[in-house]
N, C-alpha and C positions, 0 to 999 in steps of 0.2 A: 891425855891418855895416849899411849903409843898406838900407831896404826896397826901393828901386828896383833895387838890385843883384840881389835875389832874382828879379825879373821879367825881367831881361835875357836869360837863356837862352830863355824862352818868346817874348819879342819877336823874338829872332834867328831862331828856328825858324819863327815865323809869317811873317817877312819872306822867308825862303828859300822857304817854301811858296807864298806869293803870287807870287814871281818865277818859280818853275817853272810854275805854272798859267798865268801871263801868257805865258810863252814857248811853251807848248803851243798856246795859243789863237792866238798870232801865226803860228806855223807853219801851223796848219790854215787860217787865214784867207787866207794868201798862197800856198797851194799851188795850182798850176794843173794843168790836164789835161796840158799839155806836160811838166811836171816828172815826173808819174806815168808817162807813156808812155816818156819817155827812161830813167827808172830801170829799168822792167821790160824794155825793149828791151835795155838794157845787160846786165841779168841773163840774158836769153835768150841773148845772144851768148856770155857767159862760161860758161854751163852746157851749151848745146846747139850752139854754133857758129852758123853762118849769118851773116846781116847784120842790122843795125839796121833797114834798110828792109823786112825781112820782117814787121815788126810793124805792126798797125793797131789802133785803139781804137774800140769801139762802146759806147753807153750800156748800163749793166747792166740785165738783165731781171729778176733776182730782187730781193726785198726786201733792202735793206742793201748792195747792190752799186752803186757809183757808176759805175765804168768796167770794161769787160772789155778787157784788152790781149791781142790774139790774134796769136801769132807762129807762122809756119810753118803747117803743116796741123793740128797736134794740140795745141799748147801754148797754154793760155788762163790768163791771170792775172786772176781777179776781185779787184777792189780796192774797199775802202770809202772813205768821204769823208775819212778821216784818212790815206789813202795806204797802209793796211795790206793785205796779202794776206789774202783771206778763204779759209780752208781749208774743204773740205767736211766735213760732220758724218758721221764714220764709226762712230759709236757704235751703229749698228743701229737697228731699229725702236723707237719710243717707245711704251710701253704705259701 
């Protein structure tokens, strides 16, 4: 069996990894505030009722928070730059 054939699986895995990383970077680079607001406003309507127009966005105040999408009186979605919902740390006090 030729030696290059032994390296083919590694080359294919490397190519797939490069394509996945490129895709994630492309998504992060082209995500807008509007995309994030629309996503979480739709989520608010699905889970809590109400209207999409009940939601507004403000810049995040805490470290790591890009946008806070505020819907209604009590629902706040803190979102990081990758568009992920940032959940509060409920592990208790750190010693």
